[in-house]
N, C-alpha and C positions, 0 to 999 in steps of 0.2 A: 457360485452364485454371484450375480451382479450386485454391486453396491447401490443402494437406493437412496437418492438425495431428495430432500425437500427444500424448496427455495422460498425464503421470506423476502418479498419484494420482487417485482417483475419488470424493472426498468431496463435501461440500456445495458448496464453492467451485468444484470442477471441474464440477459440474452447471451452475452459472451460466456458466462459460466455454463449455461445450459448447452450451448454449442460445444464447449470443451468437454463437458460430461458425456454428451452423446458420442463425440468423436472417439473417446477412449473406452467406450463400452459401459459407462455408468448409466443408471436409470434415473431419469428425472421423474420421480414418483408422484410428487404433488407440489403445489405452489400456492401462495397467498399474496394478496395485495390489498391495500386500502381502497383501491378503485376496483370494484368487482368486474366491470366490463373489461378493463385492461388485464386483470388477472385471468379472467376466463379466456380471453383471446390468446394469452401466453400459454395457458394450459392446453388449448386446442393445437397451437403450433408445435408444442413439444410432447404431445401425447401424454399429458399429465392430468392429475385430478386437481381441480380448484377447490380450495378449502376457505371458509369464511374468515378465519383468523389465524394469527401465528400460534396462538395457544392450541388450536386444533391440529396444526401441523406438527408442533413439538410433541404432542401426545400420540400421533398417528402410529399404529403398531407396525406398519410396513415401511417406515422410514428409518434408515440406519444413521444417516448424517444430515444435520441441519446446516444449510448454507444461507447465511444471513447477508442479503444484498440490499437491505433497506438502509435508510439514513443512519449516520453514526450514533444518533441517540437511541436507536433500537438495537441494543446489544445485550444489556444485562438481563432483561426479562427472558429472552430466548435461551440464554445460557443457563439460567436458573431452572427453567422448566425442562429443558433438554437433559440437564444433569439428573433431575429427579426420575427421568424415564430412561436413563442410561444411553443417551444418544450423544455422539461426538458432534462438535460444532466447529465450523470454520466461518469466519466473518470477513467481510470486505474491509479494506483499509479505510480509515484508521481503526484500530481496535476499539476505541471509544472516544468520547469527547473530553475525557479527563483521565489522568493517571489514577486517581482514586477509584473510579469505576473500573478501569482496566485491572487493577489489582484485585478488586472484588471478584471479577470474572475469573481470573487465574486461580484464586483461592477456591472458588466454587468448583471449578473443573478438576482441580487437584484432589480435593476431598471426595469428589464423586468418582474419581478414577476414569474420567472421560478425557479425550484429547481435544485441546483447543488450539486452533491455528488461525493465522491472519493472512489474507491474500496479499502478497507482495511479489507478484509474478516476475518482476524484473531481476530478482535473484537467480532466476532460471534462464535468463538470456545467455546465449553462448558467450557473449562479451563479458558479462559479470562472472560467470563460472571460470572463464580463462583467467581474468584478472585476480580473482580470489586465490586461485591456485598459484599464480605467479607471485603474489605477495607472500603466501605461505612458504614458497621455496626461495624467497629472497631475490627474485629476478629484478625487482625494482629497487632493492636496497632498503635503507631506512627511509621511511616516509617523512617528508618534511612539509609538504603543502598539499591539502586535499580539499577540493572545492566542488560545489554543485551549483549549476545555473539552470533555472527553470523559468525562462522568459516566454511565457505562453500568452495566448489571447483567448478570452471568452467573451461572447457577445452579450449585449443587454438582455436578449431573449433567454440566454442561459440562466441569468440571475432574475428572471421575471417573477419567479415564485418567492414570496417573502422568506421562506425557510432556507433558500439558497444563500450561502455566505453568512448565516446566522450563527451566533455563539451557541445557542441552546441546541439546535438541531444538528449542525455540521461541525461545531467545535471551533469555527473560525473560517478563514478564507484560503488564500493561495498556498500557504505553507502546509496546513494540515490536510487539505484535500488534493492539491495538485503535486506539491513537492514532497509529500510524505514518502514516496517511493525512493527518491534520492537521499532523503534523510536516513531511511532504512539501509540503503546501500552503503552510505558512508559509515554508519554504525557497524555494519557487518564487515566491511572491508578494512576499515582503519582502526576501529575500536571505540571504547567509551570516550565521551566528551567531558572534559574537566571544567572548562569555563566558557561562558557565552556572553555576547553583547549583541544588542539588536536595535534597529530602528524600523519603523513601518509607516505606511500611509494608509489610513482608513478610508475606504471608498474613494480612491484616487480618481477612478474613471467609471465606477459602477455605483449604483444606489444600493449598497450593502453596508451592514453594520460592522463588518470585520475588514481585515487587510486585503487589498489586492496588489500591494507592493510591499515587500519586506526584504531587509538585508541583515544578515547576521555574521558575526565573527566568532570563530571557534578556536579553542585550544584543546587538543585531544590529550588524553592521559599519557600517550607515548611521546609527547612533546611537539608533535606536528601542529601546525596552524591551518585554518581553513576559512572559507567563505561559503555562505549559502545565500543565493539570491533567488527569490521566488516572486512571480507576478502572473496575473491574468489580464494585465492591462497593456501588454506590449504588442503593437501592431506590426506585422500581421501574425506574430507568434513564431517562435523559432524552436527547433528541436532541443530538448534538454541535453545538458552536457555534464559529465562527471569527469573531473580532471585530477589525476593522482600523480604527484611528482615525488620521486624518491632520489636517493643519492646515486642511483645507477641509471635513472632514466624516467621517462614519462609515459603514462597511458591515458588516453582520452576516449571515453564512451560517449557517443552522441545518439540520442534515441535509444534503440536497442542494439546498436552495433559498436564494435571497437573500430574507431576511425584513425587512431594514432597509436603507434607503439614505437617510441623513440628510445631504445635502450642500446647504446653503441656497442657494448661488449657482451651482448646477450647470447646465451646458449640455452637450448631447450626446444620444445615443440614450437613450430611456427605460430605466430599470432594470427588470429582469424580476422584480419583487416577486411573491412567491407565499406562500401559507399552507399548502398541502397538500404535505407533505414526506415523504421516505422516509429512514429511519434504522435502523441496526442496534442501537439503544440497548438493547433487551432481547431481540430476535430477530436473530441474525447474518445471516439471509437476507432480512430485510425491507428490501431495497435494490433499486434500479432496475437493469434490464438495459441501458438505453440507454447509459450511460457506458462500460460494457464493450464494447459494439458499436463505439462511437466510437474507443476506444483500440485495439481489435484491428484496425480499419481503418487507423488511423495506423501501427501496427506493420508491417502487411503492405506498405503504401505505402512505408515507410522501407526495407524490405528490397529493394524493387524500384527505388527511386530512389537507393539508396546513401547515404542520409542517416541521421543519428541519429533514433530515435523521440522523441516528446515526452518520454517518461519512459525515458531511457536507463539503462544500467547505472551510469554515472557519477552520474546523478540519484538513483538508488536508494541509492548509496553515500553521497551527501551527507546524505540523510535519516537513514540508519543511523548516520552519524558523530555527528549531533546526539544521537540516542538513546544511543549509547555514552558520549558525554561527560556526559550527564545521569546515567546509571547510575554512572559513576565519581565524579561529584560527590556522589551519594547515599551511596555507599560511604564517601567521605571524611567526610561528615557523621555517618554512623552510627559510624564509628571514633572520631571526636572526642568522641562522647557516651557511650562505653562506661564 
Protein backbone atom coordinates (compact mmCIF):
# COMPACT_ATOMS: atom_id res chain seq x y z
CA UNK A 1 0.00 0.00 0.00
CA UNK A 2 1.34 3.44 -0.93
CA UNK A 3 2.20 5.87 1.84
CA UNK A 4 -0.21 8.81 1.91
CA UNK A 5 1.12 12.28 2.65
CA UNK A 6 -0.66 15.46 3.65
CA UNK A 7 1.12 18.75 2.95
CA UNK A 8 0.72 21.83 5.14
CA UNK A 9 1.64 24.81 2.99
CA UNK A 10 1.66 24.77 -0.81
CA UNK A 11 4.44 27.20 -1.73
CA UNK A 12 7.52 26.61 -3.86
CA UNK A 13 9.21 24.12 -1.52
CA UNK A 14 5.96 22.18 -1.15
CA UNK A 15 5.93 21.77 -4.92
CA UNK A 16 9.40 20.19 -4.71
CA UNK A 17 8.14 17.87 -1.98
CA UNK A 18 5.06 16.89 -3.97
CA UNK A 19 7.12 16.20 -7.09
CA UNK A 20 9.51 14.02 -5.09
CA UNK A 21 6.66 12.12 -3.41
CA UNK A 22 5.00 11.43 -6.74
CA UNK A 23 8.29 10.40 -8.35
CA UNK A 24 8.92 7.65 -5.79
CA UNK A 25 5.35 6.40 -5.63
CA UNK A 26 4.01 8.17 -2.56
CA UNK A 27 0.48 9.57 -2.64
CA UNK A 28 -0.13 13.27 -2.04
CA UNK A 29 -3.51 12.67 -0.44
CA UNK A 30 -4.36 16.19 0.73
CA UNK A 31 -3.00 19.69 1.24
CA UNK A 32 -3.89 22.94 2.95
CA UNK A 33 -2.83 26.55 2.64
CA UNK A 34 -3.79 29.87 4.22
CA UNK A 35 -4.68 31.06 0.73
CA UNK A 36 -7.55 28.83 -0.46
CA UNK A 37 -7.09 29.71 -4.14
CA UNK A 38 -3.40 28.80 -4.06
CA UNK A 39 -4.11 25.64 -2.09
CA UNK A 40 -6.87 24.50 -4.42
CA UNK A 41 -4.70 25.07 -7.48
CA UNK A 42 -1.95 22.97 -5.87
CA UNK A 43 -4.47 20.25 -5.03
CA UNK A 44 -5.66 20.17 -8.62
CA UNK A 45 -2.09 19.99 -9.96
CA UNK A 46 -1.14 17.03 -7.75
CA UNK A 47 -4.52 15.26 -7.71
CA UNK A 48 -4.99 15.88 -4.00
CA UNK A 49 -7.85 16.99 -1.76
CA UNK A 50 -7.81 20.56 -0.50
CA UNK A 51 -8.62 20.92 3.20
CA UNK A 52 -9.52 24.23 4.88
CA UNK A 53 -7.04 24.01 7.78
CA UNK A 54 -3.97 22.19 9.02
CA UNK A 55 -6.09 20.84 11.88
CA UNK A 56 -8.36 19.12 9.35
CA UNK A 57 -5.31 17.69 7.63
CA UNK A 58 -3.73 16.31 10.82
CA UNK A 59 -7.02 14.60 11.71
CA UNK A 60 -7.65 13.15 8.25
CA UNK A 61 -8.06 9.36 8.51
CA UNK A 62 -6.45 8.69 5.12
CA UNK A 63 -3.16 10.51 5.79
CA UNK A 64 -0.21 8.51 7.13
CA UNK A 65 2.46 11.21 7.28
CA UNK A 66 2.11 14.96 7.72
CA UNK A 67 4.63 17.00 5.71
CA UNK A 68 4.94 20.55 7.06
CA UNK A 69 6.09 23.00 4.37
CA UNK A 70 4.66 26.14 5.98
CA UNK A 71 6.78 28.85 7.63
CA UNK A 72 9.03 27.82 10.55
CA UNK A 73 6.65 29.18 13.20
CA UNK A 74 4.10 26.55 12.06
CA UNK A 75 5.68 23.46 13.55
CA UNK A 76 4.56 22.77 17.11
CA UNK A 77 0.79 22.67 16.55
CA UNK A 78 0.88 20.12 13.70
CA UNK A 79 3.26 17.89 15.68
CA UNK A 80 0.97 18.01 18.72
CA UNK A 81 -2.19 17.19 16.77
CA UNK A 82 -0.52 14.61 14.54
CA UNK A 83 0.85 12.87 17.61
CA UNK A 84 -2.66 12.61 19.05
CA UNK A 85 -3.77 10.88 15.86
CA UNK A 86 -0.71 8.65 15.54
CA UNK A 87 0.68 10.27 12.41
CA UNK A 88 4.38 10.65 11.67
CA UNK A 89 5.64 14.15 10.85
CA UNK A 90 8.42 15.57 8.74
CA UNK A 91 9.02 19.31 8.73
CA UNK A 92 10.98 21.55 6.41
CA UNK A 93 14.14 23.13 7.76
CA UNK A 94 14.63 24.71 10.23
CA UNK A 95 12.89 22.44 12.71
CA UNK A 96 11.52 25.48 14.56
CA UNK A 97 12.25 29.13 15.31
CA UNK A 98 13.79 28.29 18.70
CA UNK A 99 15.51 25.40 20.42
CA UNK A 100 12.91 25.43 23.20
CA UNK A 101 10.11 24.78 20.69
CA UNK A 102 12.20 22.13 18.92
CA UNK A 103 12.74 20.28 22.20
CA UNK A 104 9.01 20.33 22.90
CA UNK A 105 8.33 18.86 19.46
CA UNK A 106 10.87 16.09 20.06
CA UNK A 107 9.40 15.28 23.47
CA UNK A 108 5.84 15.12 22.09
CA UNK A 109 6.91 12.84 19.23
CA UNK A 110 8.89 10.55 21.52
CA UNK A 111 6.08 10.18 24.05
CA UNK A 112 3.53 9.48 21.30
CA UNK A 113 5.77 6.97 19.54
CA UNK A 114 5.67 8.80 16.22
CA UNK A 115 8.66 9.55 13.98
CA UNK A 116 9.75 13.18 13.63
CA UNK A 117 12.13 14.17 10.85
CA UNK A 118 13.57 17.39 9.43
CA UNK A 119 14.13 17.93 5.71
CA UNK A 120 17.85 18.53 5.19
CA UNK A 121 18.21 16.94 1.80
CA UNK A 122 21.84 17.85 1.20
CA UNK A 123 22.89 15.03 3.51
CA UNK A 124 21.69 12.81 0.67
CA UNK A 125 23.81 14.40 -2.06
CA UNK A 126 26.40 12.01 -3.51
CA UNK A 127 29.11 14.46 -2.42
CA UNK A 128 27.97 14.58 1.21
CA UNK A 129 27.55 10.81 1.44
CA UNK A 130 31.04 10.25 -0.01
CA UNK A 131 32.72 12.76 2.31
CA UNK A 132 30.91 11.41 5.38
CA UNK A 133 32.15 7.90 4.62
CA UNK A 134 35.64 9.22 3.87
CA UNK A 135 35.80 10.97 7.24
CA UNK A 136 34.60 7.84 9.03
CA UNK A 137 37.35 5.80 7.36
CA UNK A 138 40.05 8.40 8.12
CA UNK A 139 40.78 9.30 4.49
CA UNK A 140 41.05 13.01 5.42
CA UNK A 141 42.90 12.33 8.66
CA UNK A 142 42.27 14.48 11.73
CA UNK A 143 40.04 17.43 10.82
CA UNK A 144 41.65 20.77 11.59
CA UNK A 145 39.60 23.44 9.73
CA UNK A 146 36.00 23.05 8.57
CA UNK A 147 34.15 25.95 6.96
CA UNK A 148 30.90 26.87 5.22
CA UNK A 149 30.36 29.81 2.87
CA UNK A 150 26.85 30.67 1.73
CA UNK A 151 27.20 33.91 -0.22
CA UNK A 152 23.84 34.07 -1.90
CA UNK A 153 21.58 36.76 -3.28
CA UNK A 154 17.90 37.31 -2.68
CA UNK A 155 15.99 40.13 -4.35
CA UNK A 156 13.92 42.81 -2.69
CA UNK A 157 10.87 41.05 -4.12
CA UNK A 158 11.83 37.90 -2.19
CA UNK A 159 11.61 39.88 1.04
CA UNK A 160 8.55 41.91 0.01
CA UNK A 161 6.27 40.18 2.51
CA UNK A 162 6.79 41.50 6.07
CA UNK A 163 7.03 37.97 7.46
CA UNK A 164 10.12 37.23 5.37
CA UNK A 165 13.27 37.67 7.42
CA UNK A 166 11.23 38.23 10.57
CA UNK A 167 12.24 36.82 13.93
CA UNK A 168 8.74 35.66 14.87
CA UNK A 169 7.85 33.85 11.64
CA UNK A 170 11.17 32.70 10.16
CA UNK A 171 13.39 32.79 13.23
CA UNK A 172 15.90 35.12 11.57
CA UNK A 173 17.51 35.68 8.20
CA UNK A 174 20.32 34.24 6.09
CA UNK A 175 21.77 31.90 8.72
CA UNK A 176 18.61 30.09 9.81
CA UNK A 177 16.87 30.04 6.44
CA UNK A 178 19.59 29.78 3.78
CA UNK A 179 22.71 28.47 5.56
CA UNK A 180 20.95 26.00 7.87
CA UNK A 181 21.75 23.21 5.40
CA UNK A 182 25.48 23.87 5.68
CA UNK A 183 25.24 24.20 9.46
CA UNK A 184 23.58 20.78 9.52
CA UNK A 185 26.26 19.30 7.26
CA UNK A 186 29.07 20.66 9.43
CA UNK A 187 27.42 19.27 12.57
CA UNK A 188 26.92 15.89 10.88
CA UNK A 189 30.35 15.62 9.28
CA UNK A 190 32.57 17.29 11.88
CA UNK A 191 30.72 16.86 15.15
CA UNK A 192 29.47 19.04 18.02
CA UNK A 193 30.50 22.69 18.29
CA UNK A 194 32.08 23.78 21.57
CA UNK A 195 32.51 27.55 21.18
CA UNK A 196 31.13 30.22 18.85
CA UNK A 197 31.73 33.90 18.18
CA UNK A 198 29.82 36.01 15.73
CA UNK A 199 29.13 39.34 14.06
CA UNK A 200 26.24 40.32 11.83
CA UNK A 201 24.72 43.09 9.80
CA UNK A 202 20.99 43.61 10.30
CA UNK A 203 19.27 44.52 7.04
CA UNK A 204 22.51 45.38 5.26
CA UNK A 205 20.83 45.56 1.85
CA UNK A 206 17.24 44.48 2.52
CA UNK A 207 14.39 45.98 4.53
CA UNK A 208 14.23 43.13 7.04
CA UNK A 209 14.51 43.00 10.81
CA UNK A 210 17.09 40.18 10.89
CA UNK A 211 20.53 39.55 9.43
CA UNK A 212 21.35 39.36 5.75
CA UNK A 213 25.10 39.16 6.46
CA UNK A 214 26.60 37.08 9.27
CA UNK A 215 30.09 35.76 10.08
CA UNK A 216 30.82 33.18 12.77
CA UNK A 217 33.91 31.52 14.19
CA UNK A 218 33.63 27.99 15.56
CA UNK A 219 35.66 25.63 17.67
CA UNK A 220 34.47 22.05 17.44
CA UNK A 221 34.68 19.63 20.34
CA UNK A 222 37.28 17.62 18.41
CA UNK A 223 39.60 20.65 18.42
CA UNK A 224 39.06 21.75 14.82
CA UNK A 225 38.23 25.38 14.09
CA UNK A 226 35.88 26.75 11.48
CA UNK A 227 34.17 29.67 9.79
CA UNK A 228 30.57 30.14 8.71
CA UNK A 229 29.70 33.03 6.42
CA UNK A 230 26.09 33.45 5.35
CA UNK A 231 24.46 36.19 3.34
CA UNK A 232 21.59 36.96 0.98
CA UNK A 233 23.18 40.27 -0.02
CA UNK A 234 26.02 39.13 -2.28
CA UNK A 235 25.54 40.08 -5.94
CA UNK A 236 24.97 38.06 -8.06
CA UNK A 237 25.10 35.14 -5.62
CA UNK A 238 27.60 32.27 -5.65
CA UNK A 239 27.24 28.52 -5.07
CA UNK A 240 27.61 27.55 -1.44
CA UNK A 241 30.86 25.88 -0.41
CA UNK A 242 31.75 23.45 2.33
CA UNK A 243 35.51 23.15 2.90
CA UNK A 244 36.93 20.38 5.05
CA UNK A 245 40.67 20.33 5.73
CA UNK A 246 42.30 17.41 7.49
CA UNK A 247 45.84 16.31 8.20
CA UNK A 248 45.76 14.09 5.10
CA UNK A 249 44.09 16.44 2.64
CA UNK A 250 41.14 18.59 1.63
CA UNK A 251 37.58 18.08 0.38
CA UNK A 252 35.45 20.90 -1.05
CA UNK A 253 31.75 20.61 -1.82
CA UNK A 254 30.24 23.38 -3.96
CA UNK A 255 26.50 23.38 -4.46
CA UNK A 256 25.59 19.70 -4.43
CA UNK A 257 28.83 18.36 -5.94
CA UNK A 258 32.30 17.43 -4.75
CA UNK A 259 34.55 19.77 -6.72
CA UNK A 260 37.87 19.21 -4.93
CA UNK A 261 39.46 16.09 -3.48
CA UNK A 262 43.10 16.84 -2.75
CA UNK A 263 44.36 13.89 -0.68
CA UNK A 264 47.91 13.10 -1.89
CA UNK A 265 48.30 9.59 -0.49
CA UNK A 266 44.65 8.61 -0.77
CA UNK A 267 43.51 5.04 -1.23
CA UNK A 268 39.92 3.88 -1.62
CA UNK A 269 37.04 4.34 -4.01
CA UNK A 270 37.48 7.21 -6.48
CA UNK A 271 36.05 10.54 -5.39
CA UNK A 272 32.94 11.60 -7.37
CA UNK A 273 34.45 14.84 -8.67
CA UNK A 274 32.01 16.88 -10.75
CA UNK A 275 31.78 20.35 -12.25
CA UNK A 276 28.09 20.66 -13.13
CA UNK A 277 26.35 21.60 -9.91
CA UNK A 278 22.97 22.76 -8.65
CA UNK A 279 22.68 25.64 -6.19
CA UNK A 280 20.04 28.01 -4.87
CA UNK A 281 22.56 30.85 -4.92
CA UNK A 282 20.26 33.26 -6.74
CA UNK A 283 17.21 31.09 -7.49
CA UNK A 284 15.80 29.22 -4.47
CA UNK A 285 14.36 26.47 -6.65
CA UNK A 286 17.46 25.79 -8.77
CA UNK A 287 18.10 22.62 -6.80
CA UNK A 288 18.03 18.91 -7.56
CA UNK A 289 15.02 16.70 -6.83
CA UNK A 290 17.11 13.56 -6.26
CA UNK A 291 18.22 14.23 -2.65
CA UNK A 292 14.61 14.96 -1.67
CA UNK A 293 13.59 11.60 -3.09
CA UNK A 294 16.37 9.87 -1.17
CA UNK A 295 15.46 11.58 2.10
CA UNK A 296 11.76 10.84 1.74
CA UNK A 297 12.51 7.18 1.09
CA UNK A 298 14.70 7.10 4.19
CA UNK A 299 11.98 8.72 6.28
CA UNK A 300 9.29 6.27 5.20
CA UNK A 301 11.63 3.31 5.76
CA UNK A 302 12.40 4.67 9.24
CA UNK A 303 8.69 4.78 10.12
CA UNK A 304 8.31 1.17 8.97
CA UNK A 305 11.48 -0.11 10.63
CA UNK A 306 10.99 1.74 13.91
CA UNK A 307 14.37 3.47 13.65
CA UNK A 308 15.30 7.16 13.61
CA UNK A 309 15.53 8.75 10.14
CA UNK A 310 18.94 10.00 9.05
CA UNK A 311 17.80 13.55 9.83
CA UNK A 312 15.78 13.13 13.00
CA UNK A 313 14.13 15.79 15.13
CA UNK A 314 17.15 15.62 17.39
CA UNK A 315 19.49 16.26 14.45
CA UNK A 316 17.40 19.25 13.41
CA UNK A 317 17.58 20.59 16.94
CA UNK A 318 21.37 20.23 17.01
CA UNK A 319 21.71 22.38 13.87
CA UNK A 320 19.26 24.94 15.27
CA UNK A 321 21.20 25.06 18.54
CA UNK A 322 24.34 26.13 16.64
CA UNK A 323 22.35 28.81 14.82
CA UNK A 324 20.84 30.08 18.06
CA UNK A 325 24.26 30.23 19.74
CA UNK A 326 25.68 32.20 16.82
CA UNK A 327 22.76 34.64 16.99
CA UNK A 328 23.31 35.11 20.71
CA UNK A 329 27.03 35.72 20.10
CA UNK A 330 26.13 38.33 17.47
CA UNK A 331 23.79 40.06 19.91
CA UNK A 332 26.53 40.15 22.53
CA UNK A 333 28.97 41.62 20.03
CA UNK A 334 26.43 44.24 18.91
CA UNK A 335 25.73 45.18 22.53
CA UNK A 336 29.42 45.50 23.32
CA UNK A 337 29.92 48.02 20.48
CA UNK A 338 26.98 50.32 21.08
